[in-house]
C-alpha positions as CSV (number, residue, x, y, z in Angstrom):
1,M,0.0,0.0,0.0
2,N,1.5,3.4,-1.0
3,K,1.9,6.2,1.5
4,P,-1.1,8.4,0.4
5,K,-3.4,5.4,0.6
6,Q,-1.9,4.4,3.9
7,F,-2.5,7.9,5.2
8,W,-6.2,8.1,4.2
9,T,-6.9,4.6,5.5
10,L,-5.3,5.4,8.8
11,L,-7.0,8.8,9.1
12,K,-10.4,7.1,8.4
13,F,-9.6,4.5,11.1
14,L,-8.6,7.1,13.6
15,T,-11.8,9.1,13.1
16,T,-14.1,6.2,13.4
17,I,-12.6,4.1,16.2
18,N,-13.8,6.7,18.8
19,P,-16.5,8.7,17.1
20,T,-17.7,10.5,20.3
21,I,-14.6,12.6,20.3
22,W,-15.9,14.6,17.3
23,I,-18.8,16.0,19.5
24,M,-16.3,17.5,22.0
25,P,-15.2,20.6,20.0
26,L,-18.8,21.6,19.3
27,A,-20.0,20.8,22.8
28,F,-17.2,22.7,24.7
29,G,-16.5,25.4,22.1
30,V,-19.6,27.5,22.4
31,P,-17.7,30.4,24.3
32,F,-15.3,30.5,21.3
33,Y,-17.7,31.4,18.6
34,L,-20.6,32.8,20.6
35,P,-19.5,36.4,20.5
36,L,-19.3,36.3,16.6
37,L,-22.7,34.6,16.4
38,T,-24.2,37.1,18.8
39,S,-22.8,40.1,17.0
40,S,-24.1,38.9,13.7
41,I,-27.6,38.5,15.1
42,S,-27.7,41.7,17.2
43,K,-26.0,44.8,15.8
44,T,-26.3,46.5,19.2
45,Y,-24.1,43.9,20.9
46,H,-20.5,45.1,21.4
47,P,-18.2,42.6,23.2
48,G,-15.4,43.9,25.5
49,F,-12.1,44.2,23.6
50,M,-10.2,42.0,26.1
51,D,-12.9,39.3,25.9
52,L,-11.8,38.7,22.3
53,F,-8.5,37.2,23.5
54,M,-9.6,34.9,26.3
55,N,-8.4,31.6,25.1
56,Q,-10.3,29.7,27.8
57,N,-10.6,26.7,25.5
58,L,-7.0,26.1,24.8
59,F,-6.8,23.4,27.5
60,F,-9.1,21.3,25.3
61,V,-6.3,21.3,22.7
62,V,-4.1,19.6,25.3
63,M,-6.8,17.1,26.2
64,F,-7.6,16.2,22.6
65,G,-3.9,16.0,21.8
66,S,-3.1,13.5,24.5
67,I,-6.1,11.4,23.4
68,V,-5.4,11.5,19.7
69,L,-1.6,11.3,19.7
70,A,-0.6,9.0,22.6
71,P,-3.5,8.0,24.9
72,E,-1.7,4.9,26.1
73,R,1.1,7.1,27.5
74,F,-0.6,10.3,28.7
75,Q,-4.1,9.3,29.7
76,F,-4.7,7.9,33.2
77,G,-6.3,4.5,33.6
78,A,-5.5,1.0,32.5
79,S,-3.0,1.5,29.7
80,T,-4.1,-1.7,27.9
81,L,-7.7,-0.7,27.9
82,T,-6.9,2.9,26.8
83,A,-4.7,1.6,23.9
84,S,-7.4,-0.9,22.8
85,Y,-10.2,1.7,22.9
86,S,-8.2,4.3,21.0
87,G,-7.0,1.8,18.4
88,T,-3.3,2.2,19.3
89,E,-2.8,-1.4,20.2
90,F,-4.3,-2.5,16.8
91,I,-2.3,0.0,14.8
92,L,1.0,-0.8,16.3
93,T,0.7,-4.5,15.5
94,R,0.3,-3.8,11.8
95,A,3.1,-3.3,9.2
96,I,2.7,0.4,8.5
97,D,4.9,3.3,7.8
98,R,5.4,5.0,11.2
99,P,5.8,8.6,9.9
100,V,2.6,8.2,7.9
101,L,0.9,6.9,11.0
102,Y,2.0,10.0,12.9
103,R,0.9,12.2,10.0
104,A,-2.6,10.7,10.1
105,K,-2.7,11.3,13.9
106,A,-1.6,14.9,13.5
107,A,-4.2,15.5,10.8
108,A,-6.9,14.2,13.1
109,L,-5.7,16.5,15.8
110,Y,-5.6,19.5,13.5
111,F,-9.2,18.8,12.4
112,L,-10.3,18.7,16.0
113,V,-8.6,21.9,17.2
114,L,-8.9,24.0,14.1
115,L,-12.6,23.2,13.4
116,L,-13.8,26.1,15.7
117,P,-11.4,28.8,14.4
118,C,-12.3,27.9,10.8
119,L,-16.0,28.1,11.7
120,A,-15.4,31.5,13.3
121,I,-13.7,32.8,10.1
122,A,-16.6,31.5,8.0
123,T,-19.1,33.3,10.4
124,A,-17.0,36.5,10.3
125,L,-17.2,36.7,6.5
126,N,-20.9,37.4,6.8
127,N,-20.2,40.2,9.3
128,P,-16.6,41.3,8.9
129,D,-16.6,44.6,10.7
130,L,-16.2,44.8,14.4
131,I,-17.3,47.3,17.0
132,V,-15.9,46.6,20.5
133,S,-16.2,48.5,23.8
134,E,-13.0,49.5,25.7
135,Y,-12.7,52.2,28.4
136,S,-8.9,52.0,28.9
137,K,-7.3,54.9,27.1
138,T,-4.0,52.9,26.9
139,V,-5.7,50.0,25.1
140,Q,-7.6,52.4,22.9
141,Q,-4.4,54.2,21.8
142,E,-2.6,51.0,21.2
143,C,-5.5,49.6,19.1
144,L,-5.7,52.8,17.0
145,A,-1.9,52.8,16.4
146,Q,-1.5,49.1,15.6
147,V,-4.7,48.0,13.9
148,S,-5.1,49.5,10.5
149,G,-8.4,51.4,9.9
150,S,-9.5,51.3,13.5
151,V,-11.2,54.5,14.8
152,L,-12.7,55.6,18.1
153,L,-16.4,56.3,17.6
154,P,-17.9,59.5,19.1
155,A,-19.7,59.1,22.3
156,P,-23.0,60.7,23.5
157,K,-22.7,64.1,25.2
158,N,-20.9,64.0,28.6
159,R,-19.8,60.4,28.2
160,Q,-16.3,59.0,27.7
161,P,-15.8,57.4,24.2
162,S,-15.7,53.7,24.6
163,L,-16.5,52.1,21.2
164,I,-13.8,51.2,18.7
165,S,-14.7,50.4,15.1
166,I,-12.3,47.9,13.4
167,P,-12.9,47.3,9.7
168,R,-12.8,43.5,9.0
169,G,-12.1,43.2,12.7
170,N,-14.1,40.0,13.2
171,I,-12.1,38.3,10.5
172,L,-8.8,39.6,12.0
173,V,-9.7,38.3,15.4
174,A,-10.8,34.9,14.0
175,E,-7.5,34.6,12.0
176,W,-5.5,35.4,15.1
177,Q,-7.3,32.7,17.1
178,L,-6.6,30.2,14.2
179,G,-2.9,31.0,14.5
180,V,-3.0,30.6,18.3
181,Y,-4.7,27.3,18.1
182,L,-2.3,26.1,15.4
183,I,0.8,27.1,17.4
184,T,-0.6,25.5,20.5
185,A,-1.2,22.2,18.6
186,L,2.3,22.3,17.3
187,L,3.9,22.9,20.7
188,L,1.8,20.2,22.2
189,Q,3.0,17.7,19.7
190,V,6.7,18.6,20.4
191,L,6.1,18.4,24.2
192,I,4.4,15.0,23.9
193,L,7.2,13.5,21.8
194,I,9.9,14.9,24.0
195,L,8.4,13.5,27.2
196,Y,7.2,10.2,25.7
197,P,10.3,8.0,26.5
198,F,10.5,9.1,30.2
199,K,9.2,6.9,33.0
200,Y,7.0,9.6,34.6
201,A,6.0,11.3,31.3
202,R,2.3,11.3,32.2
203,F,2.8,13.1,35.5
204,A,5.3,15.6,34.0
205,F,2.9,16.3,31.1
206,W,-0.1,17.1,33.3
207,A,2.0,19.1,35.8
208,L,3.2,21.3,32.9
209,F,-0.3,21.5,31.6
210,F,-1.8,23.0,34.8
211,G,1.3,25.2,35.3
212,L,0.9,26.7,31.8
213,I,-2.8,27.4,32.5
214,F,-2.3,29.4,35.7
215,I,1.1,31.1,35.0
216,P,-0.3,33.4,32.2
217,V,-3.4,34.2,34.2
218,L,-1.3,35.2,37.2
219,Y,1.0,37.3,35.0
220,D,-2.0,39.1,33.4
221,I,-3.5,39.8,36.9
222,Y,-0.3,40.9,38.7
223,G,2.0,41.9,35.9
224,P,2.9,45.5,35.0
225,S,0.9,45.7,31.8
226,N,-2.5,47.4,31.5
227,F,-3.7,44.6,29.1
228,S,-3.1,40.9,28.5
229,T,-0.2,39.2,26.8
230,N,-2.6,37.9,24.2
231,A,-3.7,41.5,23.4
232,H,0.0,42.5,23.0
233,L,0.6,39.6,20.6
234,F,-2.7,40.5,18.7
235,F,-1.5,44.0,18.2
236,A,1.8,42.8,16.8
237,F,-0.1,40.3,14.5
238,A,-2.4,43.1,13.3
239,A,0.5,45.3,12.4
240,H,2.7,42.6,10.8
241,Q,0.2,40.0,9.4
242,V,2.4,38.7,6.5
243,L,5.4,38.2,8.8
244,F,3.3,36.3,11.3
245,W,1.8,33.9,8.7
246,I,5.3,33.2,7.3
247,I,6.3,32.3,10.9
248,F,3.2,30.1,11.4
249,A,3.9,28.3,8.1
250,A,7.6,27.7,8.8
251,A,6.8,26.5,12.3
252,F,4.2,24.1,11.0
253,V,6.5,22.6,8.4
254,L,9.5,22.3,10.7
255,A,7.6,21.0,13.7
256,Q,5.7,18.5,11.6
257,L,8.9,17.1,10.0
258,W,10.6,16.9,13.4
259,C,7.7,15.2,15.1
260,E,7.4,12.5,12.3
261,R,11.1,11.7,12.6
262,R,11.0,11.6,16.4
263,F,7.9,9.3,16.4
264,D,9.7,7.0,13.9
265,R,12.6,6.6,16.3
266,L,10.5,6.0,19.5
267,E,10.3,2.5,20.9
268,Q,6.7,1.6,21.7
């Protein structure tokens, strides 16, 4: 069986062995695309600027990644039962090309974690322009300086201006979220394959997982900045979109090649 045929056969197997996993992105991803859906239904709804960058669902990328890529190594419970239920035990007993197997697993993971960002972009195409509320003058000035075309809308008499209009802002935010989810999926794969051979890989993995959840939150709360790290990065992305997409593409190719070679060398 040639490699393309192997890939599609393996991908089909991985997506059917545990079909309930495909419900998870839609079931837990409502907060991700709800602001876009709400703004498209009600023109008077203006989300808070900082709310656009709350990646509260990124931990699902980690959960999905451990389930799709190496459930027998990073999920708790009986390893033999986990391997059997995920199809890992069946796959590893077959004569298949290991890099192609990893490519199929990665493709399944990308579909899972990028489904919502792609849906958000599709939704944003129907309502591309964005109006957000923001009372911080620092954030307002940064947005006007970094996001092309953004303007501060005039406020009613005796009120502080708080509404920022961003042409194609819904699309810009959705594209940024797509990049964030993509980079998270790539870093997750690298982490899983680095930890895989170690005896206590499962415990180290979840310890890092919870640490990476709380450290950025604490930094944003107690750090010196007036706005979140995500907002800083978004402003940089808005000002240098071509550069960021080149970085995303290069990171995708290099990380994927490294992961496939690393997986090929692992003893399982």
